[in-house]
C-alpha positions, -999 to 999 in steps of 0.1 A, spaced: 208 -806 -18 192 -780 -39 202 -747 -55 185 -717 -40 179 -678 -42 183 -652 -17 171 -618 -28 190 -590 -8 181 -554 2 203 -528 -16 217 -512 18 252 -509 28 249 -541 57 229 -565 65 226 -599 75 205 -629 61 201 -668 76 207 -693 48 210 -731 50 248 -733 38 278 -752 53 307 -731 44 317 -703 20 319 -723 -9 283 -730 -8 276 -697 -18 279 -701 -57 267 -670 -76 260 -633 -68 239 -616 -98 208 -592 -105 174 -608 -107 144 -588 -112 163 -557 -101 172 -569 -70 208 -578 -59 208 -622 -53 228 -647 -40 223 -681 -53 234 -712 -29 240 -750 -23 212 -757 2 222 -783 31 198 -798 53 223 -796 80 229 -763 84 219 -725 89 245 -698 93 240 -663 96 260 -644 66 266 -607 66 266 -593 36 285 -559 28 282 -535 2 302 -510 -10 304 -479 -35 336 -479 -57 362 -455 -33 342 -461 -4 365 -473 28 369 -508 37 382 -518 72 412 -537 70 400 -557 102 373 -573 83 378 -610 65 354 -606 38 347 -630 5 343 -612 -24 302 -617 -43 300 -598 -71 293 -563 -84 261 -548 -99 254 -514 -109 221 -493 -96 201 -473 -123 217 -443 -115 253 -456 -125 263 -465 -93 285 -492 -88 281 -513 -56 305 -537 -45 294 -569 -26 311 -589 1 301 -615 30 313 -629 60 297 -659 77 293 -647 113 308 -674 142 
């Protein structure tokens, strides 16, 4: 297994495909080179579609979603973005 980084787009909803087995393989969220990124333990056995949800402070989040919190980051304009994910089944 190796640790890899995947940069994310700055948009409300996106889907990425990364080689993780489950939620615990996503180990860190942060900003690298002014882009939001996730770091994960890459597994040869698996590829999962991960749906990334980004919300501004005060924005409504549907109660129907079962999301895992990744972290928060601030854009240059001082808007705080909160990032969650779900593994698409």
